[in-house]
C-alpha positions in Angstrom: 37.8 87.4 159.6 35.6 84.9 161.7 33.4 84.5 158.5 36.1 83.7 156.5 37.7 81.0 158.8 34.3 79.5 159.0 34.0 79.0 155.1 37.4 77.6 154.8 36.8 75.3 157.8 33.6 74.0 155.6 35.7 73.9 152.5 38.0 71.4 154.0 35.4 69.5 155.8 33.7 68.9 152.4 36.7 66.7 151.0 37.1 64.6 154.2 35.9 61.3 154.3 35.2 61.1 150.4 34.8 57.7 149.1 35.4 56.6 145.5 35.4 53.7 144.0 37.7 52.9 140.6 35.3 51.2 138.5 38.0 49.0 136.8 39.8 47.9 139.6 37.5 48.0 142.7 39.6 50.4 144.8 38.2 52.5 147.2 39.7 55.4 149.0 39.1 58.2 151.4 40.8 61.3 152.4 41.6 60.7 156.3 43.4 63.9 156.8 44.2 67.0 154.7 46.7 69.8 155.9 46.9 72.8 153.2 49.5 75.5 153.8 48.5 78.5 151.2 51.6 80.5 152.1 54.0 78.0 151.0 51.4 76.6 148.0 51.3 73.2 149.5 48.9 70.8 150.5 49.4 67.4 152.1 46.9 64.7 152.1 46.5 61.3 153.5 44.5 58.6 151.6 43.3 55.2 153.3 42.9 52.7 150.3 40.7 49.7 150.7 43.5 47.3 149.0 46.8 47.5 147.4 46.7 48.4 143.8 49.1 49.6 141.0 51.1 52.7 140.0 48.1 53.1 137.2 45.5 53.4 140.0 47.7 55.5 142.0 48.0 57.9 138.8 44.1 58.0 138.6 43.5 58.8 142.2 46.2 61.8 142.2 44.8 63.0 139.1 41.3 63.4 140.5 42.9 64.7 143.5 44.8 67.6 142.0 41.9 68.8 139.9 40.8 70.8 142.6 43.9 71.5 144.2 45.8 73.2 141.3 46.2 76.2 143.4 49.1 74.7 144.8 52.4 74.1 143.5 53.1 71.0 145.6 50.2 68.6 146.2 52.1 65.8 148.4 49.7 62.5 148.7 50.7 59.9 151.1 48.7 56.3 150.7 47.9 53.9 153.6 46.4 50.5 153.6 43.3 49.4 155.3 43.9 49.2 159.3 47.3 50.4 158.6 48.8 52.9 161.2 49.8 56.3 159.9 52.9 56.6 162.0 54.9 54.2 160.4 55.5 55.5 157.0 53.2 55.5 154.0 52.7 52.4 151.8 52.9 54.9 148.7 53.2 58.3 147.4 52.0 60.3 144.6 53.8 63.9 145.1 53.0 66.8 142.7 56.3 69.0 142.9 54.8 70.3 140.9 55.2 67.2 138.2 53.8 63.7 139.5 56.1 61.5 140.9 54.7 58.0 141.8 56.2 55.6 144.3 55.1 52.1 145.7 56.9 52.0 149.0 55.5 48.8 150.4 54.8 45.5 149.0 52.9 45.2 145.8 50.0 43.0 145.4 52.2 40.5 143.7 55.0 40.7 146.7 52.1 40.5 149.4 50.9 37.2 148.3 54.5 36.0 147.7 55.0 37.1 151.4 51.9 35.2 152.4 53.0 32.2 150.9 56.6 31.7 152.5 57.0 28.5 154.3 59.4 26.1 155.8 59.5 22.6 154.9 59.7 19.8 157.0 60.0 21.6 160.3 58.2 22.3 163.5 56.8 25.7 163.3 56.6 28.0 165.9 54.9 30.7 164.5 54.4 33.3 161.5 54.2 36.6 161.4 54.0 39.8 158.9 55.7 43.1 159.4 53.9 45.5 157.5 55.9 48.6 158.1 56.3 49.7 154.4 59.9 50.3 153.9 60.7 46.9 155.4 57.8 44.6 154.6 58.7 40.9 155.4 57.4 37.5 156.6 58.9 36.0 159.8 58.8 32.2 160.8 60.0 30.6 163.9 60.8 27.2 163.7 62.9 24.2 165.0 65.5 22.5 162.7 67.9 20.0 163.6 67.4 20.7 167.1 67.8 24.4 167.0 65.4 27.1 167.4 65.6 29.2 163.9 64.2 32.7 162.5 63.5 32.8 158.6 62.9 36.4 157.7 61.7 36.8 153.6 61.7 40.0 152.1 59.1 41.6 149.2 62.3 41.4 147.0 62.3 37.4 147.4 65.2 37.2 149.2 65.5 35.5 152.5 67.7 34.6 155.7 67.8 32.1 158.6 69.3 33.0 162.0 69.7 30.9 165.1 67.9 32.1 167.9 67.6 31.4 171.7 64.4 31.2 173.9 64.1 32.4 177.4 61.2 33.8 179.8 60.5 37.3 180.8 58.0 38.9 182.6 55.5 36.2 181.9 56.2 35.9 178.3 58.6 34.6 175.7 61.5 36.4 174.6 63.8 35.6 171.7 67.2 36.5 171.1 69.8 36.2 168.4 72.4 33.8 169.4 74.7 36.1 167.5 74.9 39.5 168.4 72.5 41.7 166.4 72.6 45.4 167.9 70.8 44.6 170.6 67.5 43.6 169.0 65.0 41.0 170.1 61.5 39.5 169.7 58.9 39.1 172.4 55.8 37.0 171.9 52.8 39.2 173.1 49.7 38.5 174.8 47.7 38.9 171.5 50.1 36.3 169.7 51.8 39.2 167.7 55.4 39.4 167.7 57.0 42.6 169.4 60.1 43.8 167.7 62.6 45.5 170.3 65.9 47.3 170.8 68.0 49.4 173.3 65.5 52.1 173.4 62.5 50.0 173.8 59.9 48.4 171.4 60.1 49.7 167.7 57.3 47.3 166.0 55.1 44.7 166.1 54.5 41.8 163.5 51.3 40.7 162.8 50.4 36.9 163.6 49.0 35.1 161.0 49.7 31.5 161.7 
C-alpha cells in the first residue's frame, strides 16, 4: 500500500510545473495545482498562463492536457493569468464533461487593451485603477469635474458609468463614498496606492493602481 502511494505521488509530481511554449502565439503555461479523484472519475487542473490568449490556444492547451488524462470522465481546467490570485475566480476555463467547453470569463486581449486605454478628457485625474477580478474586470478613474469628485467605471463590454463621490479621512487614509447610497460600498486609498473595495462585511477586493 505504501509503495503504491509513493508511485502515485511521483506520478503527480511529474506533471507539476511543466512549462510549454505555443510556437504560434508564444503563450507559455504551467500546471500549478492538480487534484485528481479516481472515485469520481474527475481531475481538476489549475494552469498559470504567461499572457492573455484566445479560445484557439486554450483548446490546444486543453487537448494537450487531455491526452494523458483520458481515464477521467471529467477534466476541469482553470486558467489564471500571471500574478493573478487563484481565490478570486479563473480567467478562463476549458472543461471536459466529457465534451469540451471553452469559456473566457475575464477580459480578452482586445478588451484588456481597451480597458487600459480608458481616460477622461480635460479633467483633473486623481488616479486610475484596474480591477482584474475575472467576472467583473473594469477600469476605474477618480477625477474632478465641474467642482465635483467623480468616479468613472469602464467595463470590458465597452460600457461605462460616472458616479459622484465624497472624500474623507479615516484612520490616516483617504476614503471615498458614493454620494448616493450604494449598498454600503466604499473605497479606500491603500498605502500601496491600490484602491481597496469595501462593504458592510469588510474588504472584498483591491484594484491595482496604474496611473
